[in-house]
N, C-alpha and C positions, 0 to 999 in steps of 0.2 A: 123272337126279335132281340138283337143285341142292345145293350144299354147305350143310350145316347144322352149326353149332358143337355140340359135345357138350352144353354147358350149356343152349343154346337148345333142343336136342332134348329134354332132360329137362323143361324148362318146357312144351313143346308136349305131351309125353306126359302130364304132370300135368293140363294143361287138358283133354285128350281124355278122361281118366278121370273127370272131374268130372261129376256128374249135375246137372240143372237147366237152365234156359233160357239161350240166348245173348242178347246185348244186343238184337238186333233182334226177339226174341220177347217182349220186355217193354215196359212203359211207361217214360217218361223217369225218373220218380221211382225205380223199381226199378233201372233201369240206372245211375243216379247212385250208389245205395247199393252196387251191385256193384262199380263202379269204385273207390269209396272203400275197400271191403274188400280188393280185389286189391292196390291200391298200398300199403295199410297193411302187408300181409304181404310184398310183393315188393320194396319200395323201401327204400333205406338211410335211417336217421333223419337229421334235419337237422343234429344236432351243435351245437357251441357257436358262438355269435356274440356280438359286443359289443352289437349292437342287432338286435332282432327285434320290430317294432312294427306293430300294425294301425291303420289310419286310413281316412279316406274322401276320395274325389276327387269334386269336383262334375262331373256328367255331363249329357248332353243330356236325360235323362229322370229325373234324380234322382241321389243319391249312388252312387258306385261304390266298393265295398269294395276295399281294397288292403293290401299288407303290405310293409314296408321291412326289408331284410336288409343288415347292414353289419358287416364284421369289425372295424371301428374304432369306438370310441366318440366320437372327435373327428376330423373330416376337413375339409381345406381344399377349395378349388374342385376339382370332379371330374366326369367323365362319369358317367352313370347307365345301368345296364341296365334296360330296361323290358320285363318278361317277360309273355307271354300264354300261358296254359296250353292244352293240347290237350284233345280230347274230342269232336270232331265238331260243335262249336258247341252241343252238347246236354248233355254231361256234363263232369265235371272241375271243379276249383275250386282255390283257393289251397292247400288242405291236400294235395290229390293231388300237387302239384308243390313241396311244401315242401322236401323233401330236395334236389331239383335246384337250386332257387333258392339255397339255403344253400351248396351246393357251388360254384355259380357265383360267389357273392359272395366266398367265401374264396379260391378259386383265382385270380380276377382281381384281388383286393384292390380291389373296387369295390362301391358300393351297388347293390342290385337292388331294384326295385319290381315286385311281382307284382300284376297287375291282374285283378280278378274281374268281368269284363264280363258283360253280360246274356246269358242262354242261351235257345235255342229249346226247345220250341215256344211257350213263354210269350211270348218276345220274338224273333220271327223276323228274318231278314235285312231291313234292314241294321243292326239294333241293335248287334250285336257290333262291326263295324268303326267305327261311330259312337262307341261307348264307348271303344274302344282309341285312336283318333285323338285324341279329346278328352282322354283321360288323358295321352297323350304330350305334348300341347300344354301341359297344366297343369303337368306335371313340368318341362318346358323353361323355364317362367317362374320357377323357383326360389321357389315359394310358401313363405311363412313356416311353414305347417303341415308342410312336408316337412323343413325344417331343414337344407337343403343348398344350396350354391351350385353349380348345375348348369352345366357347360361344354359338354356334348354328350350326345346320346342314342344308345343302342345297342339298337334293338328286337330282341327275341329271342322264340322260341317254338317249340313242337313241334306238328307235325301241323296241326290247325286253328289253333293258336297261331302256327305258322310262316306260315300264310296271312295271319293278322292282322298279324304283324310285317312281312311283305313289303308288305302294303297300307298300313300306317302309314308305312313308309319312302317309298313312292311319294307318298302324300298330303303328307308334309312336304317332299319334293323339289319338288312342284308348287306348294305354298303353304307356304313355310318357317315354322318356329316360331321362338321367341326364340333358340334355340341350334341348331346343325346336328345332323343325324343323321350320326355319324362312322363307324358300322359297323353291320352287322346279322348276326345268327346265326340261320339257318333250319335247324331240325331236322326232317328228313323232312317238308317242308312240302307241303300241298295247294295246288297252284298252277293246276290245270286240271280243273275239275269235269266237263268233257265227255270226259275221257280214258276209253277203254273197252277198249283192247287191251294187248298186251305184258304188263308186270308186273301190270296190273289183272286180266288173265285168268289169268296163270300162278300168282299167289299169292292169288287171291280166295277161297280156302277152305283152312282148316287151318293158317294162319300168324298166328293171333290176330286181326288186323284182317281182316274178311271182306267180300266184295262186298255181301252182303245187309245187313250192318251199315252200310256206307257209304250204301247206298240209304235205309236207315232214317234216318240222320243227315240226308241231303239232303232227304228229304220233310218232316222237322220244321223244317229251317232255311229251306226255301222260298226259296232265292236265285234271282236272275235271272242266267242264264248269259251274258247279253250285258253284264253289269256288271262292270267290272274289280275292284270291291271283293269280288266272289265269285271271279273268275278273274284274278288279277294278271298272268298270262301274256299277257293281252290288251293290257297297257300296254307302252310302250317302256321299256327298262331303262337307257338312257343317263343318266349323271349320278347313278345310285344309289350308295350308299356301299360301301366295301370290304365283302366278304361272306365269311362262312364258312358253307358249306352242306353238310349231311351227309344221306345217305340210308342205308337199310338194304337189304341185298342181297335179302331175302325179303319185301319190303314191296310191297303193291299200288301204293303211291304212288311207288315207286322211280323209274320212268321219267319222271314229270313233274318230280321233283326234279332228275334228270339234265338234262332239257331246259331247266329254268329256269336251272341253273348254266351251261349252254352259251350261253343267251341273254345272261346277264350278261357272260360272257367275250367274246362276239362284239361287245358294245357297249362294250367297253373298261373294264368294271368289274373292279377287282382282286378276284379270287375264289379262295378256297381251297376245293376240293371234296374231300370224303372220303366213302367208302362203307364202311359196316360190313358187310363180307362175312360171309355166314352168319348174320346177325342179323335180328331181326324188328322191325316197327313197334312203337313204344312202349318200346324198350329203355332209353331215358334214365330211365325211372321204374321199371325192373325190375332195378336194380343189385344187390339182395340175392339174388334168385333166379337172376339171370344175371350171375355175377361178371365175366365178360369185358366186359359192357356198361359197367361202370365205366371200363375202360380206354378204350373208345370216347369216353365223355364227357370224360375227362381229355385225350385227344388233341385233341378239338375245342376245349376251353378253351385248350390250349397253342397251337393255331393262332390262336385269337382273340387271345390275349396277344401273339403275334408280330405280327399285323396292327395291333393297337393301338400296339405299340412302334414300328412303322414309321411310323404316322401321327404319333406324337409326335416322332420324329426328323426327319421332313419339316417339321414345324411350327417347329422351332427355327431353322433358317436363315431362314425367312420372317419370324419375329419379330425376328431380329437385323437383317435388311435393313430392316424397317419402322422400327426404332429409330434407324437411321443418318440 
């Protein structure tokens, strides 16, 4: 039997005792309401911030809703975290990831923009990556509506959002935006939709995210498995930004996250890999009901802070040399 943390086991026992349908036994509207309810009960509240403001980003098919988080009410030139929520490309929204985005902004002392991209089945693939790439490019241009002088981008996201963060980093590597992508934070990302063995088999039932639910997501999203915007593992990783990648030990997506981290390392990308042993998919939004998950998030943010500090220290000699 795999190791399961005591607080994770309590969460799984609670879920098993609940009556009612699972996500894949419902329609998208019901599944969205279920996710909203679960994360409202299981996630920590956002807490205090100097700025928390909703606004719109122009997208390829109309305005994209977004939310700005900033622990400072006045900020000079700065990188921005561009966050994409998880939910299998079908469920999830800005509200379900409100606490995580606020925690990220406070801990990193950076602005975070959470992007509410279009969801399937109303808007199937490639609507989500098109929105996310367009949103990142818009943020990179330091638009007046944002009110920030943006010096770099840090794509981040969990699960499907981790997929979209990886895809956005690749797109902006191949066709650069106004400012560089300086780092990325991939939280139990989906990187290979064709994966079917290993952790997909071992943890496909009884650990919150289930194989039947992933199939339900995939059928609604209707992605092309030969397209790197669905499967970023298909693209080379050389020249991608420094990366913090975390997996969960009891996650069906664990092995593809491990493999993507290995591919990044093999191509020379500075990569910090962490695995939340004994934890489940979705832990970053379950920090109230799984207290140890908060420690995992804090550890990831500490690693990302370290990576960003290294980037800044490396830039100082270069700037000094350029000034001579």
